[in-house]
Backbone as JSON, one array per atom type, in Angstrom:
{
  "sequence": "ILGEKPPMPVTVLDKTSLLKIFKQLRSLLDQDYINQLREQIGAASVSILLTSNFSEAGRMTLQQEIEAYREFLISTRASDRSILIIKPHPRDSTQKMIALQDTLTELFAQIVILSETSLFFLPFEAFFTAAFLDENLKLTNQVEVFAFSSACLALKLLFNVPSFIGF",
  "N": [[85.83, 68.45, 54.7], [84.87, 65.83, 53.86], [84.27, 66.15, 51.41], [82.07, 67.52, 51.71], [80.33, 70.43, 51.49], [79.94, 72.44, 54.5], [76.96, 74.02, 55.82], [76.89, 76.23, 56.7], [78.93, 79.46, 57.73], [82.61, 78.86, 58.61], [84.95, 78.71, 60.52], [88.15, 77.19, 60.4], [90.35, 75.71, 62.44], [94.23, 75.61, 63.09], [96.17, 72.99, 64.34], [97.89, 74.23, 66.22], [96.59, 77.1, 67.17], [94.32, 75.23, 68.41], [95.24, 73.67, 70.78], [96.34, 76.17, 72.0], [94.12, 77.54, 72.58], [92.61, 75.57, 74.63], [94.63, 75.67, 76.51], [94.68, 77.99, 77.64], [91.84, 77.5, 78.53], [92.39, 76.22, 80.52], [93.04, 77.58, 83.05], [90.68, 78.09, 84.07], [89.84, 76.03, 85.53], [89.39, 74.28, 88.61], [92.37, 73.95, 89.98], [93.37, 72.72, 92.5], [91.56, 70.45, 92.74], [92.29, 69.24, 90.11], [94.97, 68.6, 91.08], [94.38, 67.26, 93.05], [93.71, 64.8, 91.83], [94.97, 63.87, 89.61], [96.93, 63.15, 92.05], [95.37, 61.14, 92.88], [95.33, 59.07, 90.89], [97.88, 58.75, 89.84], [100.85, 57.11, 88.52], [99.17, 55.49, 86.98], [97.65, 53.34, 84.25], [94.98, 54.77, 82.3], [91.03, 54.65, 81.76], [88.98, 56.42, 80.02], [85.69, 57.44, 80.18], [82.87, 59.07, 78.27], [80.03, 60.21, 78.24], [76.79, 59.63, 77.59], [73.33, 61.21, 77.13], [71.34, 58.78, 77.12], [69.12, 57.33, 78.38], [67.71, 59.65, 79.8], [67.36, 61.44, 77.72], [65.32, 59.85, 76.79], [65.48, 57.21, 74.52], [66.61, 55.2, 75.76], [65.79, 52.49, 78.12], [67.2, 53.52, 81.49], [68.52, 50.88, 83.02], [68.77, 49.38, 80.03], [71.04, 51.33, 79.26], [72.85, 51.28, 80.95], [73.79, 48.81, 80.64], [74.42, 48.86, 78.17], [77.17, 50.6, 78.03], [78.83, 48.93, 79.81], [78.61, 46.34, 77.9], [80.54, 47.37, 75.35], [82.39, 48.29, 76.82], [83.51, 46.14, 77.85], [83.49, 44.38, 75.64], [85.87, 45.94, 73.86], [87.55, 45.11, 75.59], [89.06, 46.77, 77.98], [91.47, 47.63, 80.07], [91.46, 45.67, 82.64], [93.16, 46.78, 84.91], [93.29, 49.03, 85.13], [92.56, 52.47, 85.78], [89.25, 53.52, 85.77], [88.19, 56.56, 84.82], [84.92, 58.34, 84.58], [83.36, 60.6, 82.96], [80.7, 62.41, 83.14], [77.68, 63.28, 81.31], [76.34, 66.75, 80.43], [73.85, 66.37, 81.34], [73.52, 64.08, 82.94], [72.25, 61.95, 84.99], [72.05, 61.57, 88.39], [71.62, 59.26, 89.33], [71.95, 57.63, 87.72], [74.62, 57.82, 87.58], [75.57, 56.37, 89.8], [74.33, 53.72, 89.38], [76.34, 52.94, 87.26], [78.67, 53.18, 88.25], [78.11, 51.33, 90.44], [77.8, 49.28, 88.33], [80.2, 48.75, 86.79], [82.25, 48.51, 88.4], [83.61, 46.08, 89.07], [84.98, 45.8, 87.07], [87.33, 47.41, 86.76], [90.2, 48.6, 87.96], [89.72, 50.83, 89.71], [87.04, 53.32, 90.13], [86.29, 56.48, 88.81], [84.53, 59.18, 89.3], [84.18, 62.32, 87.4], [82.99, 65.19, 88.89], [83.5, 68.2, 89.2], [82.06, 71.04, 89.09], [82.87, 72.93, 86.92], [83.54, 71.92, 84.64], [81.66, 70.8, 83.61], [80.84, 72.34, 82.01], [82.87, 73.49, 80.26], [84.82, 72.77, 77.57], [85.79, 69.32, 77.47], [88.72, 68.95, 76.39], [90.13, 70.8, 77.79], [90.25, 70.12, 80.16], [91.02, 67.46, 79.82], [93.79, 68.31, 79.04], [94.61, 69.55, 81.07], [94.92, 67.86, 83.05], [96.13, 65.22, 82.37], [98.33, 66.16, 80.9], [101.72, 67.09, 80.03], [103.21, 70.26, 80.94], [104.73, 70.35, 78.27], [103.05, 69.46, 76.58], [102.44, 66.69, 76.61], [101.56, 62.84, 77.03], [101.08, 61.95, 80.25], [100.42, 59.74, 81.19], [99.07, 56.1, 80.3], [96.57, 56.9, 78.03], [93.14, 56.07, 77.6], [90.14, 56.89, 75.72], [86.81, 56.03, 75.48], [84.18, 56.61, 73.84], [80.63, 58.05, 73.75], [79.71, 59.26, 71.75], [80.82, 62.16, 69.22], [82.56, 63.47, 70.6], [85.63, 62.39, 71.38], [86.91, 62.81, 69.34], [88.68, 64.71, 69.02], [90.49, 64.92, 70.54], [92.12, 62.33, 69.77], [92.59, 63.43, 67.43], [94.43, 65.83, 68.14], [96.39, 65.19, 70.28], [96.93, 62.15, 69.65], [95.29, 59.8, 71.12], [94.01, 56.56, 71.98], [91.11, 56.24, 70.74], [87.71, 54.9, 71.23], [84.71, 54.88, 69.75], [81.18, 54.1, 70.84], [78.39, 52.32, 70.79]],
  "CA": [[86.55, 66.8, 55.27], [84.44, 64.95, 53.54], [84.28, 66.78, 50.09], [80.56, 68.77, 51.35], [80.6, 72.06, 52.1], [79.05, 73.1, 55.81], [75.66, 74.83, 55.52], [77.03, 77.83, 57.64], [80.38, 80.08, 57.6], [82.89, 77.68, 59.48], [86.52, 78.86, 61.4], [88.66, 76.03, 60.71], [91.69, 76.65, 62.83], [94.78, 74.78, 63.0], [96.58, 72.34, 65.79], [98.49, 74.91, 67.59], [95.68, 77.89, 67.78], [93.14, 74.66, 69.25], [96.12, 73.8, 71.63], [96.57, 77.68, 72.98], [92.73, 78.06, 73.37], [92.49, 74.91, 75.25], [95.73, 75.94, 77.39], [94.04, 79.1, 78.25], [90.54, 77.37, 79.07], [92.61, 75.11, 81.81], [93.11, 78.27, 84.01], [89.25, 78.59, 84.8], [89.57, 74.82, 85.98], [89.57, 74.43, 90.02], [93.6, 73.83, 90.09], [93.7, 71.71, 93.62], [90.36, 69.69, 91.84], [93.26, 68.79, 88.85], [96.31, 68.31, 91.56], [93.48, 66.12, 93.8], [92.96, 63.97, 90.67], [96.52, 63.63, 89.32], [97.9, 62.41, 93.14], [95.17, 60.04, 93.11], [95.68, 58.2, 89.64], [99.63, 58.36, 89.78], [101.11, 56.46, 86.93], [98.15, 54.15, 86.33], [96.81, 53.48, 82.66], [93.53, 55.39, 82.61], [90.35, 54.37, 81.11], [88.16, 57.71, 80.27], [84.33, 56.87, 79.42], [82.56, 59.94, 77.93], [78.77, 59.67, 78.8], [75.5, 60.5, 76.94], [72.2, 60.82, 78.21], [70.48, 58.26, 75.79], [67.98, 57.34, 78.99], [67.07, 61.12, 80.29], [66.4, 61.62, 76.47], [64.01, 58.73, 76.34], [66.31, 56.64, 73.75], [66.9, 53.42, 76.17], [65.64, 53.29, 79.46], [68.58, 53.39, 82.19], [69.08, 49.67, 83.22], [69.21, 49.18, 78.77], [72.17, 52.06, 78.74], [73.95, 50.89, 81.75], [74.45, 47.34, 80.33], [75.18, 49.0, 76.85], [78.26, 50.91, 78.55], [79.19, 47.62, 80.5], [79.21, 45.4, 77.06], [80.95, 47.85, 74.93], [83.69, 48.55, 77.53], [83.52, 44.5, 77.36], [84.21, 44.35, 74.05], [87.22, 47.22, 73.88], [89.08, 44.88, 76.48], [89.5, 47.88, 78.68], [92.3, 46.91, 81.25], [90.88, 45.65, 84.41], [94.24, 47.55, 86.2], [93.34, 50.76, 84.72], [91.25, 53.26, 86.68], [88.16, 54.31, 85.11], [87.11, 58.07, 85.04], [83.81, 58.76, 84.34], [82.8, 62.16, 82.88], [79.08, 62.2, 83.08], [76.99, 64.05, 80.65], [75.88, 67.8, 81.81], [72.2, 65.78, 82.1], [73.05, 62.4, 83.22], [71.3, 61.7, 86.61], [73.37, 61.15, 89.71], [70.66, 57.59, 89.45], [73.12, 56.74, 86.19], [76.31, 57.72, 87.72], [75.43, 55.38, 91.16], [74.02, 52.47, 88.93], [77.25, 52.9, 86.64], [79.88, 52.8, 89.05], [78.25, 49.66, 90.88], [77.72, 47.92, 87.45], [81.39, 48.48, 86.12], [83.26, 48.47, 89.64], [84.34, 44.36, 89.17], [86.29, 45.89, 85.57], [88.59, 48.18, 86.66], [91.12, 48.81, 89.48], [89.16, 52.11, 90.4], [86.54, 54.34, 89.58], [86.68, 57.84, 89.78], [83.57, 59.61, 88.55], [84.46, 63.36, 87.63], [81.88, 66.04, 89.93], [83.25, 69.27, 89.44], [81.07, 72.0, 88.19], [83.1, 73.56, 86.03], [83.78, 70.12, 83.59], [80.15, 70.55, 82.75], [80.51, 73.8, 81.16], [84.2, 73.8, 79.42], [85.38, 71.48, 76.61], [86.53, 68.21, 78.13], [90.02, 68.82, 76.13], [90.55, 71.67, 78.93], [89.76, 68.95, 81.13], [92.15, 66.63, 79.48], [95.39, 68.52, 79.24], [95.43, 69.67, 82.39], [95.05, 66.4, 83.91], [97.12, 64.25, 81.46], [99.78, 66.24, 80.03], [102.78, 67.99, 81.04], [103.77, 71.64, 79.93], [105.04, 70.27, 76.99], [101.81, 68.66, 76.08], [103.02, 65.05, 76.57], [100.38, 62.46, 77.93], [101.57, 61.87, 82.1], [99.6, 58.57, 82.07], [98.69, 55.71, 78.96], [95.0, 56.68, 78.43], [92.57, 55.41, 76.41], [89.09, 57.37, 75.47], [85.55, 55.86, 75.03], [82.57, 57.49, 73.85], [79.41, 57.88, 72.69], [79.7, 60.59, 70.33], [81.93, 62.92, 68.37], [83.65, 64.33, 71.44], [86.76, 62.28, 71.59], [87.46, 62.89, 68.16], [90.09, 66.01, 69.08], [91.71, 63.97, 71.42], [92.69, 61.76, 69.39], [93.37, 64.4, 66.5], [95.08, 66.76, 68.45], [97.35, 63.87, 71.3], [96.75, 60.83, 69.37], [95.09, 59.22, 71.94], [93.11, 55.65, 71.37], [89.84, 56.62, 71.11], [86.64, 53.97, 70.98], [83.31, 55.25, 69.75], [80.76, 52.98, 71.11], [77.15, 52.04, 70.04]],
  "C": [[86.61, 65.72, 54.19], [83.86, 65.06, 51.9], [82.37, 67.32, 50.32], [81.01, 69.94, 52.58], [79.15, 72.26, 52.97], [77.69, 74.03, 55.28], [75.42, 76.25, 56.13], [78.74, 78.12, 57.55], [80.88, 78.69, 59.1], [84.73, 78.59, 59.14], [87.23, 77.51, 60.76], [90.27, 76.54, 61.23], [93.0, 75.11, 63.18], [95.39, 73.86, 64.2], [96.9, 72.94, 66.63], [97.26, 75.86, 67.67], [94.95, 76.89, 68.7], [94.14, 74.19, 70.34], [96.19, 74.88, 72.79], [94.94, 77.64, 73.11], [92.31, 77.09, 74.59], [93.26, 74.87, 76.66], [95.36, 76.77, 77.87], [92.72, 78.33, 78.92], [91.24, 76.51, 80.81], [93.01, 75.98, 82.95], [91.83, 78.56, 84.76], [89.25, 77.05, 85.65], [89.95, 75.09, 87.43], [91.56, 73.37, 90.0], [93.96, 72.78, 91.43], [92.79, 70.92, 92.96], [91.93, 68.85, 91.18], [94.12, 67.94, 89.93], [95.75, 66.91, 92.43], [93.95, 64.53, 92.72], [94.19, 63.44, 90.25], [97.26, 63.16, 90.42], [97.03, 61.07, 92.79], [94.95, 58.79, 91.92], [97.06, 58.29, 90.06], [99.39, 58.25, 88.19], [99.97, 55.18, 86.51], [97.82, 54.75, 85.24], [95.23, 54.12, 83.08], [92.73, 55.16, 81.7], [89.25, 56.05, 80.78], [86.84, 57.35, 79.26], [83.92, 58.44, 79.3], [81.09, 59.69, 77.79], [78.15, 60.01, 77.72], [74.48, 60.67, 77.7], [71.25, 60.37, 77.02], [68.96, 57.92, 77.27], [67.4, 58.45, 79.82], [66.57, 61.54, 78.97], [65.18, 60.71, 75.73], [64.31, 57.66, 75.28], [66.26, 55.61, 74.05], [66.52, 53.68, 77.95], [67.06, 52.63, 80.03], [69.34, 52.16, 81.97], [69.98, 49.39, 81.15], [71.04, 50.45, 78.94], [73.19, 51.46, 79.82], [74.45, 49.49, 81.06], [75.55, 47.87, 79.07], [76.62, 49.63, 77.12], [79.05, 49.46, 79.06], [79.17, 46.69, 79.2], [79.89, 46.12, 76.42], [82.48, 47.92, 75.63], [84.46, 46.9, 77.37], [84.23, 44.33, 76.75], [85.85, 44.62, 73.84], [88.13, 46.15, 74.71], [89.81, 46.06, 77.5], [90.42, 47.01, 79.59], [91.03, 46.9, 82.21], [91.99, 46.52, 85.67], [94.13, 48.5, 85.47], [92.39, 51.35, 85.87], [90.47, 53.9, 85.92], [88.08, 55.81, 85.71], [85.87, 57.83, 84.12], [83.67, 60.12, 84.25], [81.46, 61.91, 82.51], [78.81, 63.27, 81.78], [76.59, 65.09, 81.03], [74.22, 67.14, 82.41], [71.95, 64.3, 82.19], [72.75, 62.93, 84.52], [72.41, 61.16, 87.64], [72.87, 59.65, 90.19], [71.93, 57.27, 88.68], [74.17, 56.26, 86.86], [76.52, 56.47, 88.65], [75.59, 54.53, 90.55], [75.32, 51.92, 88.16], [78.38, 52.34, 87.18], [79.77, 51.48, 89.83], [77.95, 48.7, 89.71], [79.37, 47.75, 86.73], [82.3, 48.43, 87.34], [84.26, 47.21, 89.91], [85.51, 44.41, 87.78], [87.7, 46.78, 85.73], [89.09, 48.12, 88.35], [90.12, 49.75, 90.74], [88.48, 52.79, 89.72], [86.19, 55.59, 90.03], [85.21, 58.78, 88.38], [83.7, 61.59, 89.21], [83.1, 64.53, 88.1], [82.0, 67.13, 89.66], [83.04, 70.1, 88.53], [82.06, 72.17, 86.99], [83.37, 72.8, 84.74], [82.38, 70.51, 83.2], [79.98, 71.71, 82.03], [82.21, 74.3, 80.35], [84.3, 72.21, 78.56], [86.1, 70.46, 77.3], [88.13, 68.48, 77.42], [90.62, 69.59, 77.24], [91.54, 71.42, 79.66], [91.46, 68.36, 81.37], [93.66, 67.32, 79.48], [95.64, 69.23, 80.17], [95.65, 68.67, 83.52], [96.02, 65.29, 83.4], [98.01, 64.78, 80.4], [100.28, 67.05, 80.34], [102.73, 69.18, 79.86], [104.04, 71.46, 78.87], [103.94, 69.22, 75.81], [101.89, 67.27, 75.79], [102.32, 64.57, 77.21], [101.52, 61.74, 79.15], [101.23, 60.26, 82.0], [99.46, 58.07, 80.19], [97.2, 55.92, 78.82], [94.42, 55.95, 77.2], [90.95, 55.93, 76.62], [87.57, 56.26, 74.53], [84.18, 56.54, 75.3], [81.95, 57.37, 72.96], [78.58, 58.59, 72.12], [80.92, 60.73, 70.29], [82.99, 63.24, 69.27], [85.08, 63.62, 71.5], [87.49, 62.61, 70.48], [88.74, 64.02, 68.19], [91.08, 65.64, 69.64], [92.26, 63.03, 70.63], [93.43, 62.34, 68.1], [94.84, 65.32, 67.21], [96.43, 65.73, 69.69], [97.26, 62.49, 70.83], [96.66, 59.75, 70.24], [93.97, 58.19, 71.76], [91.83, 55.62, 72.02], [88.94, 55.55, 71.13], [85.43, 54.96, 70.76], [82.19, 54.17, 69.76], [79.21, 52.77, 70.69], [76.47, 53.42, 69.81]]
}
């Protein structure tokens, strides 16, 4: 993409192939969990926060990480009328999720922390297609994604979802 050759063999998939893979992976998700989430959020606008494991990796303190998420979400003007869905990093602590929810609660209409175990072992795009796209792969909600890694890039590429990469 940037003129550099990767140091290993790669296979580049087209958009149709990627969408097919993510659609197949949807079957591995707990459909009751997805239906319950869809019912809970209705037609509301949704902000999705994909966290990282900065404090667990010793890159910053837990309090610094929590405050950094808060400052970033405020700076992006994420809608206070939206529902915030937090997708924890697989190594995030429960303590961090509780502190994050407590710190962000005044900024959003509602906060939902994803807790379904299979979500930690499947690509986020599989969950996204199940929770926020109809059968024709059209968005069912107004969605913005806030991430602290490249995890949001496929959502922008495949579905043109507004995606913001933080600190």
